[in-house]
N, C-alpha and C positions, 0 to 999 in steps of 0.2 A: 693297892687300892685301898682308899679310906673308907671307914663304915659311912653308911648313909645317914645323914642328918635331915630332921623333918623340921617344917615349919607349919603348924595347923592355923588355917584362917579361923577367925572368931566366929564363923557361922558353922563351924564343925562341933559336934557333940563333945562337951568338956569331958565326959565319961571316959571317951576314947583316949584322951591324953593321961588321963589319970591310970587307967587300964594298963596302958603300954608302959608307963613308969613302974607301976606295980610288978607287972609281969617280966619286965627286962630293963632292970635299972641301968643298965650300960647303954641304952638305947638313948641317942640325943634327940630329944623332942622339945620343942619350943612352942609355946602358942602366942598368938598375937595378943598384945595386951600385957604379957608377961615382961618382967625385967630382962633386958637384953633384945627383946624382939620389937618389931613394929608396934606402934600404939593402936589401941582399938579405934577403929574408923578409918584405918588407913585404907585407901582406893587400890582397887583390884591391880591397875597397871603398876602402882607403885609397890605393891606386894610382890610382883612378879620380877621388878628389878632387884629389890631387897633381898629377896629369898636366893636369887642367883648370886648376888653379891656376898651372901652369908654361906654360901654353897651347900643351900638347903633344898629338899624337895618340898615344893608346897602342896599341902592338902587342902581341898576347898569343897564346899557343898553346894557352891553356887555354879550351877550346871547351865543357868540361862545366860548370864553375861560373860562368865570367865572364858568359855571359848572363843568368844569375840575379842576379848582383851589379850588372850593368847595369840590369836592370829595377828593382832596388829604389833605385838611384842616381836613377834618372829620377822613379820614385815619390815619392821625398823631395824633388822639385823642384830637383834639382841639373842640371847641365849637362855636356857633354863638349866637347873640342876634336875629337873624333873617337876611334873605336875601331875598329881592324883586328883581326879574329880569323883567326889564320893555320891553315889544316888542315896535318895532318901529310902530308908528301910533296910539298907545295907547292914547286915549282922555284925555288930561289934566283935563278937567271938570270932567270926570268920577272918575279919581285918586283922586282929592280933594274931592269930594262927599263921597267916600269910605272910606277915613282916617281921616276927619274932623268932 
């Protein structure tokens, strides 16, 4: 089984990607807008498709519309490598502890 790779949506806290890279340099973390990632402004339905094609778990803070896009994604017969919806106020340290 290969290691989990992450794609962070642009609406997530930039400090999270920085902290993950510092705490666990071997973790494959990519953020929307970075080199090799989808461009900033990529729509959520397209992010789901690209994240799956890149075999990355998508992390997003978009709890209002992402579930709707995810349901449509599955209804179209598509798949994901995982989606994590982060709630506001979620402690960065807790996330890092659980995934590192």
